[in-house]
N, C-alpha and C positions, 0 to 999 in steps of 0.2 A: 857562271853567267857573267858576261861582260857588262860594262857600264851602259853601252848603247842598248843592249837587250833589256836591261833593268829599266831604263828610261821608257822604252817602248812598251814594256809590260805595265809600267806605272801609269802611263798615259791611257792605255786601253782600259785598265781597271778604273781610272778616274772617269773616263767617258761612260763606261757602263754604269757606274754609281750615279753619275750625274743624270743619265737618262732615267734610271729607276726613280730617282728623287723627283725629277720633273714629271714623270707619269703620276706618281703619288700626289704631288701638289696639284696637278691638273685635274685629277679625279676628285680631290677634295673641293677644289674650286667649282667644279661642275655640279657636285652635290649641293653645295651652298647656293649656287645660282638657281638650281632646280627648285630648292625649297622656297627661295624668294619669289620666283615666278609663280609657284603654286599659291603662295599667300596673296600675292597681288591679284591673281585671277579670282581667288575666293572673295576678296574685298569687292571686286567689280561684280561678281555674281550676286552677292548680297544686295548691292545697290540696284541691280536689274530686277531681282526678285521682289524688292520692296518698291519698285517702280519710281525710284529716285532718279532724276536726270543726271546723266554722266556725259558732260561735254568732252569733246575729243581731246582737248588739252589736258583735262583731268585724267582721262584714261591713260594718256601717254605718261603723265607724271607717275601715276600708280605703277604702271608696268616698268618704268625706268628705275623705280626704287628697289634697292637691294638690301636695305637695312631691315633685318627681320623683326626687330623690336618695334620699329615704326609701323611696319605692315600689320603686325599683330594688334597694335593699338588702334589702327584704323579699322581693322576687322571688328574688334569689339565695339567700337563706336558705331560702325555701320549697322550693327544689329538693332540699335535702339534710337539712333539720332533721328530727329524730326526733319532735318535738312542736311544736304550734302555739306554745306558750310560748317556745320557742327562737327562733322567727322574729321575735316582736314585743318581745323584751326589749331594752331600750336602756340 
């Protein structure tokens, strides 16, 4: 095998590995985002079921949050808080 063929094969292998890595990373990001969206929706669902007011800006804030720990904390607070303000005070 000549040098040019080796370079070509090396590039092809690198591209294939890069694509595989990109797909894996994209899949992991998608799973993480999916969990965050599910938690955000759970927080909002609890507020609706408890008949607590959810202003549009607050709904957008919750849905835009991707930090799972924060969403979990809000979810737990939403179960027992007397007001919406108690849930989101930090």
